[in-house]
N, C-alpha and C positions, 0 to 999 in steps of 0.2 A: 169397606175398609179392609176386611179380611182378604178380599180378592186382590187388592193392591199389594198386600204383603206376600201372598202365596205365589203371585206371578214371578217376582224376582227369584224366589226360592226354587221354583220349578225350573227356571232357566239355569240357575247355578247347578242344580242336580243334573240336568241334561248335559252341561259342559263337562262335569266330572265323569259322567258315563262315557262320553265320547273320548275323553282323554285316556281313560282306562282301556278302551278298545284299540287304540293305535299301537301298531307294532313298533318295537324299538329297533333301531338300526345298529347292528353290531359294530364295535370299534375295530378298525383295521389294524390297530397296533402300531401304525406308522408314527414315529416320533422324529421330527426334523432335527431336533437337538442332538439325538444320538448319532446321526449321520453327518454331522458337521454342516448342515444346511442352514443358511441364515435366512433364506426366503421360505415362507410358510407354504406348504403344499407342493413344493417342487423338489425332486431328488437332487442330491449334490452333483455338481458337474465334474466329470473326470477329464483331465487334460491328457491327451495322447500325443506324444511327440513322434514325428515321422522319422523312421530309421532308413538310412541309405541302403539301397539294394547292393548286394555284392556283384562285382563285375562278372559277367558270364563269359567263359572262355569259348571262343569260336572253334569249331572243329577244324582240324588241319587236313589238307589233302596232299597226296603224293602222286607223282607220275609213275609211268611203267618202269622207270629206272630207279625208283626209290627216292627221287629228289623232292624236297618240299616245295609245294606250289603255294605261292603267296596268295592270300585271299581265299574265298570260298566259291567264287563264281568260276564257271568254266571259261577257259581262254581258247577253246578250240576254233573259234572264229577269228582269232587274232593270228594273222599270217606270220608275223615276226616271231611270236611266242612258239607257235607250232613248228616253224622251220628250224628253230634252235634245238628241238627235241627229236624231230623226225626228218627223214630224207626220202627221196624217191625210191632209193634202194630198200630202205626199211619198210616202206609201204608195199613194195613188190613182194618182199619176203613174207609179210603178214598176209597179203592176199593169197599167195601160194599156199601158205599154211592152212588158211581157212578153206581153200578149195580142196586140199587133201583130206580134210575132215568131212567134207560133204559126201553123203552116201545116197545114191539113187537106188531105190527099191521099187520094183514093179509089183503091183498088187497081184495076188493069186486068187483063185476061187475061194470065197469065204465059206468056212464050215458052218453048218446049220445044226440046230438041235434035232435029235432024232424024232421023226414023226411030225415036224413042223417046218415052216419056212422062215423061222426066226433065226437070225445069225447067232452062232455060238460065240459069245464074247470071250469065254475062257479059252477055247481053242484059238481064237484070234490073238489073244494075249500071248499064247505060247508060240505062235508062228512069227511074232515080231520080236525084234531085239533092240530097236532104237529107244534111247531114253526119252523121257517127257521133254517137251518144248524143243525137240530137234526137228526142224522143218524138213519134211520129205515131199510135200505136195504144195503146189502153188495155189493160193486161195484168192488171188486177185485183189484189186484196190478197195473193195467194199468190205472186206473182212475186218472185224474189230472185236476187241475183248468186250466192249460195252454191249454191242449187238448180240454177241454170243451169250453173255450173262442173261440178257432179257429172254432169249430163245430157250436157254437151258432151264429157266424157271418153269417152263411149260411141262416138264417131265418130273415124275415122282422121285426119280433117282438118277445118278450118273450112269448106272448100268443100263437103265431103260433108254436114256438118251443115246448111249453107244449103240444099242441094238437098232434104234431108228436110223441113226447116222449110217450104219453099215448097210441096212436094208434099202436105203435111198441113194446108193451110189458111192458111199464111203468105202475105203478111206480116200480114194482118188478124187471123188467129187464131194462137195460139201453143200448140198442143196439148201439146207436150213440154217447155215451159218453157225454150226455147233463146234467147229474146229478151226478157229481163226489162225492159230499158229502153224497149222499144216503138219502136225506130228502124227496124225491118224487116230487121235484119241479125242473123243467128244467131251465137251464140258470138263468136269474134274475127274473123269474116269481114269483110273490108274491101273495098268496091267502088272505093276510090280508085285503085288501079293500073289498073283497066280504064277508068275515066274519063280518067285522064291519057294512056293510050295512044290513046284516041280524039282527045283534044285535040291531041296531038303528031303524029298521023297525017295 
């Protein structure tokens, strides 16, 4: 009889112990009523209205005479449009002007650093006077900026690329494709700082 009474008591005590050992879950503090939510557990829905985008103004283009060109696409392949702006005579004048600006410079012996066979790029910069991107030498049909960029990445600096360019036949020849525009300057090497130093000295 005592065993029958003690068994339920032991079960009850065990349940109380287990209940006391369970961790309580903290309250998140979320109250749907404070946010105007009528559905329990879901945040209030926010309605966003689409706003019309402002009209973007297209850039305007002008021809060589300052006249506004309608639209943004080039019309140089439109014979009628081009013939209204240019004539055979104006083309001949423009061609003659471009030819008068063309300067043909024959390369001279390259200076080298004392005690080495490495071309002296400082002396080379001072021997030249053509601006960057002014073509002096023909580079052929395979020259391209993309190929030059890939080839120039093989050198630690533009100065080193210029030295290699000059030592391998430059400026007249461009064996490694470092001077696609034919100005005599490889990669992004610029003779201007050396010229300015001479003029200020």
